[in-house]
Structure formats: structure tokens, C-alpha cells
MIDREN-506939 format. One record per residue (C-alpha): z, y negated, x. Coordinates in steps of 0.2 Angstrom, whole numbers. Layout:
N
<rec c3="Z" c2="Y" c1="X"/>
...
! end
This chain:
438
<rec c3="44" c2="0" c1="88"/>
<rec c3="32" c2="11" c1="97"/>
<rec c3="14" c2="10" c1="91"/>
<rec c3="10" c2="29" c1="94"/>
<rec c3="20" c2="45" c1="98"/>
<rec c3="26" c2="60" c1="89"/>
<rec c3="39" c2="65" c1="77"/>
<rec c3="49" c2="81" c1="81"/>
<rec c3="56" c2="88" c1="64"/>
<rec c3="68" c2="102" c1="61"/>
<rec c3="66" c2="107" c1="43"/>
<rec c3="76" c2="117" c1="31"/>
<rec c3="91" c2="105" c1="29"/>
<rec c3="97" c2="97" c1="13"/>
<rec c3="98" c2="78" c1="13"/>
<rec c3="111" c2="68" c1="4"/>
<rec c3="115" c2="49" c1="1"/>
<rec c3="108" c2="33" c1="-3"/>
<rec c3="92" c2="25" c1="3"/>
<rec c3="86" c2="7" c1="0"/>
<rec c3="67" c2="5" c1="-1"/>
<rec c3="58" c2="-7" c1="10"/>
<rec c3="48" c2="-22" c1="3"/>
<rec c3="31" c2="-18" c1="-3"/>
<rec c3="18" c2="-17" c1="10"/>
<rec c3="3" c2="-20" c1="-1"/>
<rec c3="11" c2="-35" c1="-8"/>
<rec c3="16" c2="-42" c1="9"/>
<rec c3="-2" c2="-42" c1="15"/>
<rec c3="-7" c2="-53" c1="0"/>
<rec c3="8" c2="-65" c1="1"/>
<rec c3="6" c2="-68" c1="20"/>
<rec c3="-12" c2="-72" c1="17"/>
<rec c3="-8" c2="-84" c1="4"/>
<rec c3="4" c2="-94" c1="15"/>
<rec c3="-12" c2="-102" c1="23"/>
<rec c3="-16" c2="-110" c1="6"/>
<rec c3="-3" c2="-124" c1="9"/>
<rec c3="2" c2="-135" c1="24"/>
<rec c3="20" c2="-134" c1="18"/>
<rec c3="33" c2="-120" c1="23"/>
<rec c3="33" c2="-104" c1="13"/>
<rec c3="48" c2="-93" c1="15"/>
<rec c3="46" c2="-74" c1="12"/>
<rec c3="60" c2="-62" c1="10"/>
<rec c3="62" c2="-43" c1="9"/>
<rec c3="47" c2="-42" c1="20"/>
<rec c3="44" c2="-24" c1="27"/>
<rec c3="45" c2="-23" c1="46"/>
<rec c3="30" c2="-12" c1="49"/>
<rec c3="15" c2="-13" c1="60"/>
<rec c3="2" c2="-19" c1="47"/>
<rec c3="13" c2="-33" c1="42"/>
<rec c3="17" c2="-38" c1="59"/>
<rec c3="-1" c2="-38" c1="65"/>
<rec c3="-6" c2="-49" c1="50"/>
<rec c3="8" c2="-61" c1="55"/>
<rec c3="2" c2="-61" c1="73"/>
<rec c3="-16" c2="-66" c1="66"/>
<rec c3="-9" c2="-80" c1="56"/>
<rec c3="1" c2="-86" c1="71"/>
<rec c3="-15" c2="-85" c1="81"/>
<rec c3="-23" c2="-97" c1="69"/>
<rec c3="-10" c2="-110" c1="73"/>
<rec c3="2" c2="-107" c1="59"/>
<rec c3="21" c2="-108" c1="64"/>
<rec c3="29" c2="-91" c1="60"/>
<rec c3="48" c2="-92" c1="61"/>
<rec c3="57" c2="-75" c1="60"/>
<rec c3="73" c2="-79" c1="50"/>
<rec c3="79" c2="-61" c1="51"/>
<rec c3="72" c2="-44" c1="52"/>
<rec c3="66" c2="-45" c1="34"/>
<rec c3="63" c2="-64" c1="31"/>
<rec c3="50" c2="-76" c1="38"/>
<rec c3="45" c2="-94" c1="36"/>
<rec c3="26" c2="-98" c1="38"/>
<rec c3="20" c2="-116" c1="40"/>
<rec c3="1" c2="-117" c1="41"/>
<rec c3="0" c2="-136" c1="44"/>
<rec c3="-11" c2="-136" c1="60"/>
<rec c3="-24" c2="-122" c1="59"/>
<rec c3="-37" c2="-120" c1="72"/>
<rec c3="-51" c2="-115" c1="62"/>
<rec c3="-62" c2="-112" c1="77"/>
<rec c3="-51" c2="-97" c1="82"/>
<rec c3="-59" c2="-87" c1="68"/>
<rec c3="-74" c2="-85" c1="80"/>
<rec c3="-64" c2="-80" c1="95"/>
<rec c3="-65" c2="-63" c1="103"/>
<rec c3="-46" c2="-62" c1="101"/>
<rec c3="-47" c2="-65" c1="82"/>
<rec c3="-61" c2="-53" c1="80"/>
<rec c3="-52" c2="-39" c1="90"/>
<rec c3="-36" c2="-41" c1="81"/>
<rec c3="-43" c2="-43" c1="63"/>
<rec c3="-53" c2="-27" c1="65"/>
<rec c3="-37" c2="-17" c1="67"/>
<rec c3="-30" c2="-21" c1="50"/>
<rec c3="-39" c2="-21" c1="33"/>
<rec c3="-28" c2="-34" c1="26"/>
<rec c3="-37" c2="-47" c1="37"/>
<rec c3="-50" c2="-48" c1="23"/>
<rec c3="-38" c2="-58" c1="12"/>
<rec c3="-38" c2="-72" c1="25"/>
<rec c3="-55" c2="-77" c1="20"/>
<rec c3="-52" c2="-86" c1="4"/>
<rec c3="-37" c2="-97" c1="10"/>
<rec c3="-47" c2="-103" c1="25"/>
<rec c3="-63" c2="-106" c1="14"/>
<rec c3="-52" c2="-116" c1="1"/>
<rec c3="-44" c2="-127" c1="14"/>
<rec c3="-57" c2="-128" c1="28"/>
<rec c3="-74" c2="-123" c1="21"/>
<rec c3="-77" c2="-108" c1="33"/>
<rec c3="-70" c2="-92" c1="39"/>
<rec c3="-75" c2="-76" c1="47"/>
<rec c3="-72" c2="-57" c1="45"/>
<rec c3="-75" c2="-43" c1="57"/>
<rec c3="-78" c2="-26" c1="49"/>
<rec c3="-60" c2="-21" c1="46"/>
<rec c3="-51" c2="-5" c1="50"/>
<rec c3="-36" c2="3" c1="42"/>
<rec c3="-35" c2="21" c1="35"/>
<rec c3="-49" c2="33" c1="37"/>
<rec c3="-49" c2="39" c1="18"/>
<rec c3="-67" c2="36" c1="13"/>
<rec c3="-79" c2="22" c1="11"/>
<rec c3="-70" c2="6" c1="5"/>
<rec c3="-84" c2="-7" c1="2"/>
<rec c3="-82" c2="-26" c1="3"/>
<rec c3="-94" c2="-30" c1="-11"/>
<rec c3="-81" c2="-36" c1="-23"/>
<rec c3="-74" c2="-48" c1="-10"/>
<rec c3="-91" c2="-55" c1="-4"/>
<rec c3="-100" c2="-56" c1="-21"/>
<rec c3="-85" c2="-64" c1="-29"/>
<rec c3="-83" c2="-78" c1="-15"/>
<rec c3="-102" c2="-80" c1="-16"/>
<rec c3="-101" c2="-84" c1="-35"/>
<rec c3="-88" c2="-97" c1="-31"/>
<rec c3="-99" c2="-106" c1="-19"/>
<rec c3="-97" c2="-98" c1="-2"/>
<rec c3="-112" c2="-93" c1="8"/>
<rec c3="-111" c2="-78" c1="20"/>
<rec c3="-121" c2="-69" c1="33"/>
<rec c3="-118" c2="-54" c1="45"/>
<rec c3="-120" c2="-55" c1="63"/>
<rec c3="-125" c2="-37" c1="68"/>
<rec c3="-123" c2="-40" c1="86"/>
<rec c3="-105" c2="-45" c1="85"/>
<rec c3="-102" c2="-34" c1="69"/>
<rec c3="-94" c2="-50" c1="60"/>
<rec c3="-97" c2="-59" c1="43"/>
<rec c3="-97" c2="-78" c1="43"/>
<rec c3="-93" c2="-88" c1="28"/>
<rec c3="-96" c2="-106" c1="24"/>
<rec c3="-95" c2="-118" c1="9"/>
<rec c3="-98" c2="-136" c1="5"/>
<rec c3="-85" c2="-134" c1="-9"/>
<rec c3="-79" c2="-120" c1="-20"/>
<rec c3="-83" c2="-122" c1="-39"/>
<rec c3="-75" c2="-112" c1="-53"/>
<rec c3="-86" c2="-99" c1="-62"/>
<rec c3="-86" c2="-84" c1="-74"/>
<rec c3="-84" c2="-68" c1="-64"/>
<rec c3="-85" c2="-50" c1="-71"/>
<rec c3="-79" c2="-39" c1="-56"/>
<rec c3="-89" c2="-23" c1="-55"/>
<rec c3="-74" c2="-14" c1="-47"/>
<rec c3="-56" c2="-16" c1="-51"/>
<rec c3="-51" c2="-20" c1="-33"/>
<rec c3="-34" c2="-26" c1="-29"/>
<rec c3="-38" c2="-35" c1="-13"/>
<rec c3="-54" c2="-41" c1="-20"/>
<rec c3="-46" c2="-48" c1="-35"/>
<rec c3="-32" c2="-56" c1="-23"/>
<rec c3="-46" c2="-64" c1="-13"/>
<rec c3="-55" c2="-71" c1="-28"/>
<rec c3="-39" c2="-78" c1="-35"/>
<rec c3="-34" c2="-87" c1="-19"/>
<rec c3="-51" c2="-95" c1="-18"/>
<rec c3="-51" c2="-100" c1="-37"/>
<rec c3="-34" c2="-109" c1="-36"/>
<rec c3="-42" c2="-122" c1="-25"/>
<rec c3="-59" c2="-122" c1="-32"/>
<rec c3="-66" c2="-136" c1="-43"/>
<rec c3="-65" c2="-133" c1="-62"/>
<rec c3="-61" c2="-117" c1="-71"/>
<rec c3="-63" c2="-99" c1="-65"/>
<rec c3="-62" c2="-84" c1="-77"/>
<rec c3="-60" c2="-67" c1="-69"/>
<rec c3="-63" c2="-52" c1="-80"/>
<rec c3="-60" c2="-34" c1="-75"/>
<rec c3="-47" c2="-40" c1="-63"/>
<rec c3="-34" c2="-29" c1="-55"/>
<rec c3="-17" c2="-31" c1="-63"/>
<rec c3="-5" c2="-21" c1="-51"/>
<rec c3="12" c2="-28" c1="-49"/>
<rec c3="7" c2="-34" c1="-32"/>
<rec c3="-6" c2="-45" c1="-39"/>
<rec c3="6" c2="-51" c1="-52"/>
<rec c3="18" c2="-56" c1="-39"/>
<rec c3="4" c2="-65" c1="-29"/>
<rec c3="-1" c2="-75" c1="-45"/>
<rec c3="18" c2="-79" c1="-49"/>
<rec c3="20" c2="-86" c1="-31"/>
<rec c3="4" c2="-96" c1="-33"/>
<rec c3="10" c2="-103" c1="-49"/>
<rec c3="27" c2="-108" c1="-41"/>
<rec c3="16" c2="-117" c1="-28"/>
<rec c3="7" c2="-127" c1="-41"/>
<rec c3="-7" c2="-116" c1="-46"/>
<rec c3="-13" c2="-115" c1="-64"/>
<rec c3="-16" c2="-96" c1="-69"/>
<rec c3="-16" c2="-89" c1="-86"/>
<rec c3="-16" c2="-70" c1="-91"/>
<rec c3="-5" c2="-64" c1="-77"/>
<rec c3="-2" c2="-45" c1="-79"/>
<rec c3="-19" c2="-43" c1="-89"/>
<rec c3="-37" c2="-39" c1="-83"/>
<rec c3="-42" c2="-56" c1="-89"/>
<rec c3="-37" c2="-71" c1="-78"/>
<rec c3="-41" c2="-90" c1="-81"/>
<rec c3="-38" c2="-101" c1="-67"/>
<rec c3="-39" c2="-120" c1="-67"/>
<rec c3="-42" c2="-126" c1="-49"/>
<rec c3="-30" c2="-139" c1="-41"/>
<rec c3="-32" c2="-151" c1="-27"/>
<rec c3="-18" c2="-144" c1="-16"/>
<rec c3="-3" c2="-132" c1="-16"/>
<rec c3="15" c2="-134" c1="-11"/>
<rec c3="27" c2="-123" c1="-2"/>
<rec c3="39" c2="-111" c1="-10"/>
<rec c3="51" c2="-96" c1="-8"/>
<rec c3="46" c2="-78" c1="-13"/>
<rec c3="54" c2="-62" c1="-13"/>
<rec c3="45" c2="-45" c1="-11"/>
<rec c3="46" c2="-31" c1="-24"/>
<rec c3="53" c2="-15" c1="-17"/>
<rec c3="39" c2="-3" c1="-11"/>
<rec c3="34" c2="8" c1="-26"/>
<rec c3="25" c2="20" c1="-14"/>
<rec c3="40" c2="22" c1="-4"/>
<rec c3="50" c2="25" c1="-19"/>
<rec c3="38" c2="39" c1="-25"/>
<rec c3="39" c2="46" c1="-8"/>
<rec c3="58" c2="48" c1="-8"/>
<rec c3="57" c2="56" c1="-25"/>
<rec c3="45" c2="69" c1="-18"/>
<rec c3="56" c2="71" c1="-3"/>
<rec c3="72" c2="74" c1="-13"/>
<rec c3="63" c2="88" c1="-24"/>
<rec c3="55" c2="97" c1="-9"/>
<rec c3="71" c2="97" c1="1"/>
<rec c3="83" c2="101" c1="-13"/>
<rec c3="92" c2="85" c1="-9"/>
<rec c3="104" c2="74" c1="-19"/>
<rec c3="97" c2="56" c1="-16"/>
<rec c3="100" c2="40" c1="-24"/>
<rec c3="86" c2="27" c1="-22"/>
<rec c3="94" c2="9" c1="-23"/>
<rec c3="87" c2="-6" c1="-32"/>
<rec c3="70" c2="0" c1="-37"/>
<rec c3="65" c2="-13" c1="-50"/>
<rec c3="61" c2="1" c1="-62"/>
<rec c3="53" c2="-12" c1="-74"/>
<rec c3="39" c2="-13" c1="-61"/>
<rec c3="36" c2="6" c1="-58"/>
<rec c3="24" c2="9" c1="-72"/>
<rec c3="21" c2="28" c1="-75"/>
<rec c3="27" c2="33" c1="-58"/>
<rec c3="44" c2="41" c1="-63"/>
<rec c3="36" c2="49" c1="-78"/>
<rec c3="22" c2="57" c1="-67"/>
<rec c3="35" c2="65" c1="-56"/>
<rec c3="45" c2="71" c1="-71"/>
<rec c3="30" c2="80" c1="-77"/>
<rec c3="31" c2="90" c1="-60"/>
<rec c3="48" c2="95" c1="-66"/>
<rec c3="59" c2="83" c1="-56"/>
<rec c3="75" c2="78" c1="-65"/>
<rec c3="80" c2="60" c1="-63"/>
<rec c3="94" c2="49" c1="-69"/>
<rec c3="93" c2="30" c1="-70"/>
<rec c3="110" c2="22" c1="-67"/>
<rec c3="108" c2="3" c1="-67"/>
<rec c3="92" c2="-1" c1="-57"/>
<rec c3="94" c2="15" c1="-46"/>
<rec c3="85" c2="32" c1="-47"/>
<rec c3="96" c2="47" c1="-44"/>
<rec c3="88" c2="63" c1="-40"/>
<rec c3="100" c2="78" c1="-41"/>
<rec c3="98" c2="93" c1="-30"/>
<rec c3="87" c2="106" c1="-39"/>
<rec c3="84" c2="124" c1="-34"/>
<rec c3="69" c2="125" c1="-45"/>
<rec c3="58" c2="112" c1="-54"/>
<rec c3="44" c2="117" c1="-66"/>
<rec c3="27" c2="109" c1="-69"/>
<rec c3="24" c2="104" c1="-87"/>
<rec c3="8" c2="109" c1="-95"/>
<rec c3="-2" c2="99" c1="-107"/>
<rec c3="3" c2="100" c1="-125"/>
<rec c3="-11" c2="113" c1="-129"/>
<rec c3="-5" c2="124" c1="-114"/>
<rec c3="-18" c2="118" c1="-102"/>
<rec c3="-14" c2="116" c1="-83"/>
<rec c3="-8" c2="99" c1="-79"/>
<rec c3="-20" c2="87" c1="-71"/>
<rec c3="-14" c2="72" c1="-61"/>
<rec c3="-27" c2="59" c1="-57"/>
<rec c3="-27" c2="41" c1="-49"/>
<rec c3="-33" c2="26" c1="-59"/>
<rec c3="-31" c2="7" c1="-58"/>
<rec c3="-15" c2="0" c1="-64"/>
<rec c3="-7" c2="4" c1="-76"/>
<rec c3="-13" c2="21" c1="-71"/>
<rec c3="-5" c2="32" c1="-57"/>
<rec c3="-8" c2="23" c1="-40"/>
<rec c3="-20" c2="32" c1="-28"/>
<rec c3="-7" c2="29" c1="-14"/>
<rec c3="5" c2="42" c1="-22"/>
<rec c3="-8" c2="56" c1="-25"/>
<rec c3="-4" c2="64" c1="-8"/>
<rec c3="14" c2="64" c1="-12"/>
<rec c3="12" c2="72" c1="-29"/>
<rec c3="2" c2="85" c1="-21"/>
<rec c3="14" c2="90" c1="-7"/>
<rec c3="29" c2="89" c1="-20"/>
<rec c3="20" c2="102" c1="-31"/>
<rec c3="20" c2="115" c1="-17"/>
<rec c3="37" c2="122" c1="-21"/>
<rec c3="36" c2="119" c1="-40"/>
<rec c3="35" c2="133" c1="-53"/>
<rec c3="17" c2="132" c1="-60"/>
<rec c3="1" c2="125" c1="-56"/>
<rec c3="-7" c2="107" c1="-56"/>
<rec c3="-24" c2="100" c1="-52"/>
<rec c3="-24" c2="85" c1="-41"/>
<rec c3="-39" c2="74" c1="-44"/>
<rec c3="-41" c2="60" c1="-31"/>
<rec c3="-55" c2="50" c1="-39"/>
<rec c3="-55" c2="34" c1="-28"/>
<rec c3="-57" c2="40" c1="-10"/>
<rec c3="-67" c2="55" c1="-5"/>
<rec c3="-58" c2="59" c1="12"/>
<rec c3="-40" c2="58" c1="6"/>
<rec c3="-37" c2="76" c1="2"/>
<rec c3="-43" c2="84" c1="19"/>
<rec c3="-25" c2="84" c1="26"/>
<rec c3="-22" c2="99" c1="14"/>
<rec c3="-28" c2="111" c1="28"/>
<rec c3="-12" c2="107" c1="38"/>
<rec c3="-2" c2="111" c1="22"/>
<rec c3="-11" c2="128" c1="20"/>
<rec c3="-8" c2="132" c1="38"/>
<rec c3="11" c2="129" c1="34"/>
<rec c3="9" c2="142" c1="20"/>
<rec c3="6" c2="132" c1="5"/>
<rec c3="-5" c2="139" c1="-9"/>
<rec c3="-19" c2="126" c1="-11"/>
<rec c3="-37" c2="127" c1="-16"/>
<rec c3="-47" c2="112" c1="-10"/>
<rec c3="-61" c2="112" c1="-24"/>
<rec c3="-71" c2="98" c1="-16"/>
<rec c3="-67" c2="81" c1="-7"/>
<rec c3="-59" c2="74" c1="-23"/>
<rec c3="-50" c2="89" c1="-31"/>
<rec c3="-36" c2="101" c1="-25"/>
<rec c3="-27" c2="114" c1="-36"/>
<rec c3="-9" c2="117" c1="-30"/>
<rec c3="-2" c2="134" c1="-35"/>
<rec c3="17" c2="131" c1="-34"/>
<rec c3="27" c2="144" c1="-24"/>
<rec c3="44" c2="141" c1="-33"/>
<rec c3="53" c2="143" c1="-17"/>
<rec c3="48" c2="162" c1="-15"/>
<rec c3="44" c2="157" c1="3"/>
<rec c3="48" c2="142" c1="13"/>
<rec c3="34" c2="132" c1="22"/>
<rec c3="34" c2="135" c1="41"/>
<rec c3="34" c2="122" c1="54"/>
<rec c3="18" c2="119" c1="64"/>
<rec c3="10" c2="105" c1="75"/>
<rec c3="-1" c2="93" c1="65"/>
<rec c3="-8" c2="75" c1="66"/>
<rec c3="-6" c2="61" c1="54"/>
<rec c3="-23" c2="55" c1="47"/>
<rec c3="-18" c2="41" c1="37"/>
<rec c3="-2" c2="32" c1="31"/>
<rec c3="1" c2="42" c1="15"/>
<rec c3="-5" c2="59" c1="21"/>
<rec c3="6" c2="56" c1="36"/>
<rec c3="22" c2="54" c1="25"/>
<rec c3="16" c2="69" c1="15"/>
<rec c3="16" c2="80" c1="30"/>
<rec c3="33" c2="73" c1="35"/>
<rec c3="40" c2="78" c1="18"/>
<rec c3="32" c2="96" c1="21"/>
<rec c3="40" c2="97" c1="38"/>
<rec c3="57" c2="92" c1="32"/>
<rec c3="56" c2="106" c1="19"/>
<rec c3="49" c2="119" c1="31"/>
<rec c3="58" c2="133" c1="41"/>
<rec c3="58" c2="129" c1="59"/>
<rec c3="52" c2="114" c1="69"/>
<rec c3="36" c2="104" c1="66"/>
<rec c3="27" c2="91" c1="78"/>
<rec c3="18" c2="77" c1="69"/>
<rec c3="7" c2="67" c1="81"/>
<rec c3="-2" c2="50" c1="79"/>
<rec c3="13" c2="43" c1="70"/>
<rec c3="8" c2="25" c1="72"/>
<rec c3="-1" c2="29" c1="55"/>
<rec c3="16" c2="32" c1="47"/>
<rec c3="23" c2="16" c1="56"/>
<rec c3="9" c2="6" c1="48"/>
<rec c3="17" c2="8" c1="31"/>
<rec c3="35" c2="14" c1="33"/>
<rec c3="49" c2="4" c1="41"/>
<rec c3="59" c2="14" c1="54"/>
<rec c3="57" c2="29" c1="43"/>
<rec c3="65" c2="41" c1="56"/>
<rec c3="81" c2="30" c1="57"/>
<rec c3="83" c2="29" c1="39"/>
<rec c3="80" c2="47" c1="35"/>
<rec c3="92" c2="52" c1="49"/>
<rec c3="105" c2="41" c1="40"/>
<rec c3="104" c2="54" c1="25"/>
<rec c3="104" c2="69" c1="36"/>
<rec c3="86" c2="72" c1="41"/>
<rec c3="84" c2="80" c1="58"/>
<rec c3="69" c2="70" c1="65"/>
<rec c3="67" c2="63" c1="83"/>
<rec c3="53" c2="51" c1="89"/>
<rec c3="45" c2="54" c1="106"/>
<rec c3="32" c2="43" c1="115"/>
! end
């Protein structure tokens, strides 16, 4: 897979057929990190073949873990012989900076080896994403940390993690995951209040329980963890990626396509289907699939009192922030108006200027809010050249391009490759006209 390049997209074509969602990216980063908690083999299946996942696997391998590719979507990790000194090497610092998921390697390394390091991580440029929840949570469990300003790196040490009561000041998914992974090997009981409870976090907790951890309250915001001395190996299967599922729903609506999304684990999707239904999208649910029939028109619902619909992001079980960009682009060709309120990240809506250049009627009210005035297909979007600023905005621009009249060029597509597995191949299989160029 190329790490950079351009998509050339010929829009205006209806798509048709079945598409299978990849494994969940956000879950994968937690699960791969958790393999370092045990010296025994951990087998992971339904793993997405994407840049962020492969980079984290490379980091784990660099630490000395044995990483065996069983097939394109399965891997076995055996973290028996870890070189803990590697965390201070220039290679580790360089590679860990490139992926935000590296922050979740801290807790497993602290739990087993008593020290870890973290360069200031990279990832999406979607606004400030602070590390306080991670650092203060680990500190409360008995880890000391300092910051080397010259190398731009945090160092962590502990003489032994000890259970405690934690009231997290932020409902951080990765912060909760880090604290949970530290607590399972800590001495005594840890209580985590205001914990994130996303399906990914539930999956991590269930995997840890299968490895021998003692965790109560899975699925709630109050977790109680009794520390154990060691964990064993296990086998774990990823959920399908809810963000990709939501993206395909928006794609079907915008391109007037008849698409069936297979094996979606609808019991784990929360209010995602309902939110897209409120945008007017019809969906059927045969078995564990979602079928979106071709629709000429779809109408945004109003609130019961007649007020304009507002869609906003919130911690689970609220609407995930990763689908706000998709909801916004989907509303462009709806009938009616909607206010998109992106509360969590202050830079995530700036990509709308590209949609406006394509002909969308959007008012960017401030860094957090945009009003979309649906065009009800009175005019198609027009193809333009644009750049992908982050994973989710990149796919939103791709959806817009596939619905547009004419040809679009999307640069910086490594941002899309970070989160979507061979998206061009999979969309071509259902009729999309999209080519990748280096």
C-alpha cells in the first residue's frame, strides 16, 4: 500500500452491491497494545490492514515481540522477550511520534517492566488532544513521569503500580484504556469513575478478562478492577468498524445507491443508525446486515416542536465524533437543514471550505458549528482538486467527490489509508470510478 498519493474520482455514478466493513481501527490500537501485558501468544482476527495498525505492529515488533502474520487480517503476537531499553532509542521515538496509538503502550510496559517512554504523539490535526488523563491516571497508580524538553519525550518509571480510586476529569477512550491496562497488573483494587464505555473499550475489557483479569462494570462508566499477578494468552476477534459502517451509509445516500453493508454487529452500533435515519435515510435490517435502498430524495427530520435538527457528538452512548464529518457531508443533498455541532475538536470542521467550493450550501458558524442547508439535488456538487486533512474529513471529501459531477482529485490520501483498508479497491468492486496515483 502506498503511503501517499492521490485519488482521481469520476463522480456522478450510482453504486450497487454488498460491502463488508473492516475490523475496527480504534479497537485494534488498544488490543495490539494489550498484547504486551502477557508473555504468552495473543491471536487477533478481523484486524484492519491499514497504516496506523501496521505502524503499531511494527513498534511492538521493534520492542522485541514476535509478530506473526497468519493472513491479511489475522496476527499472532508473542511478547515474551521485550527489549525495554528500545523505548529510549531514536528509532522508537521517531516511529512512536507518527501514531497517536503509541500512547497506549505505556501502561503494559509499566505493568510488566516498570518503565516506559512516550514521544509527543502525532495523528490527526483535528485540534488539541491533551494527554492529562493518561499521565495523571498513571501517576495516581504509582508511576512517576518527567518530560525531556530537548528530546520532546516523556519518561515513566514505577517501583510497583498500586490500585487506587480514580475519577477521570475527561471521558477519554484511550486514557481509560491506558488506566485499565495499568490497573489489571497493579496491586489491589482500582476503581475508575467517569470511564469511557465505547464498544472498543468493552472489547478490550472482555479480552483482558479472557486473559485472567478481574474487571467488573464492563459497559458502564464505573469500573472496578482487582489486580492480578500475571495474564495469559488468548484469542480475540475485532468488531466491525462502526465508523466505516456510518461512512458507507452516507455514501449510499449521497450517490443514490443500493448498498448492503454485511455483518455489522448492529447490537454494537448504538444510535448511529438512528442518527442517519433522522437525516431521512431509509434503511432495512435483514439479519445482521444494513440495506440502504437507492433514494432520489431524503428529508431531514425536525425536532418535535418544529425546530431545526441539531446533531452533536458526545461520549458513548452518544453519537461518535468520528462520524460528524460524515453526517455533515450526507446532509448536503438532503431536503431541509441541520446544525452540525462538533463539540470535542475545534479544527475538525475546517474542511467544509472544500465542500463549499464544490457547491455545497454550508455556513461555518465558528470552529465547532456548521449549518448545512440541504440542496435536495437541485444541483449536483462539482468536482474539484482538494487535500485530505485528516482520516474522517478525507473520506467525507471522497463521498462528496463520488456524488459530484465531473472529476475530482484528492491529494494527501495517506490520511485516508491510515483508517480505511484498501478503500479504492473495495469501492471499485461496487461500481465506483476511483483510481490511485502516486
